[in-house]
Steps between C-alpha positions, in 0.01 A plus 500: 500500500637842390316837484542750226858621489387842384257558784519766766846386623672533177679820604603366833649185348669701233648720763627200701664352193663832398631567845642151551685485164612865520654436837660177361650704209651760732669230700656366186603841349682631814832354637331246738621153586260382225659709236851415604428118497347544157812681364729240645302224313339360821141454382353281767395759750374747238299222338357392834402847599311554178325173534403583860350830387330335198345240745372785721334674206336172389374426833374843532292461187383152602366637829363816352307327222397172670150439621534534875199275568200691390160357592339457171149347595308366796640155427843617611367540846391141503825307523502126503772293645663180362716676246837407623649293781702785648202721492287247685780471762494871573123540518342298792135400494232741617217468747278784366471687168595861512275786397613654172506883449389673187700797382323833509682621194533221245206283657693185487530254793839561674703207619652543841814725509378666164463877476371732235771740361366837418787552259464180307121504550505124565504269790827326564561158676721515807543880445819636635516866362486708173849590401519833297867414391379189309154638438332183604375323803708257708282204571487119509640432161793751472584557865794243503632643175476852654723390783743333259503820292594702813794261581632523151456858486681556834792297383541696179469830699749415761750402224419807308572721830837323540591560127406863513715545811792352328476751215534822687810686400706762687486872382661808678169697526136423547404644166753284320394198695126546422583548141689170492273300723161673462327223307656226723390680807145512379518136420645425852231702682214331286627162570550573870158630554351196327721274703344646821139464359530156356682358812220635716233362269678155472556476874133591588361252242716217624403569851115511411534183277672311797180580702263414214343839493480774245565873495133579491418263797798624697402870457113466525421201711282707722266553206513149345195285599697178533782662703364781707378270768831308535762584760784732420743211450243251355510416127274217387706436198843464673635140486859579623784693322654195323164381357380846416806563293488159339126544399560856379801409277418146398127469482396662177123407493217710632411443863150484653569730796152430633603143561820600694315767708218261596727201560382260760568597851507875432246762612336659200435866524 
């Protein structure tokens, strides 16, 4: 399930952990609301904030080290139904069998919606994108955890920005002010930048998930064989926003997307 912790992403993961806990430490050391509550014996919010930061770090490692859905053999492309009732409900019967592709890099048969990642050097089921910040692909097995991580990270960052703002103290000159608030200002700016980035990522992923499409399919549909002949607003995997969200967050088993694509009544490409 997990890749080697000390792989190529070790430095990136270490930098993430150091930056996260260093920012948290700065918020505790300066005269922020967090520090004042701690000094007054009010431990609830400081403890909740630390737990939220810890949850974001744990989710980061889970998404970073998790198998995103690597295609390990040709048998992974031959998916059989009948595993679970909810899975049968979301995959209608087919009228014809799709033609499977063989990857030109790893030479394995690719399930529909899979793509070969040049960085990971493997094919990934329901490939979304390769994220350099987690040094891992986002695919069928870890995509929902990636979205959950973004949500928890955004909450922690917004709280951190508010705490940093509460800690700025007055000084008669800019030089004195920077000496007193320099580290806190750095923490505020780092958190504010990441708030913007994470909010944009979370919003875009929730939008794509609601349409049952991926970043790769959204950006490159004109080059994808099973999408390039579809209309601009046509998505063969879209089952409506409520069901798309339910299937994404609640159905944890692998899906035979060939079956969904070639469902009865559709026009196969």
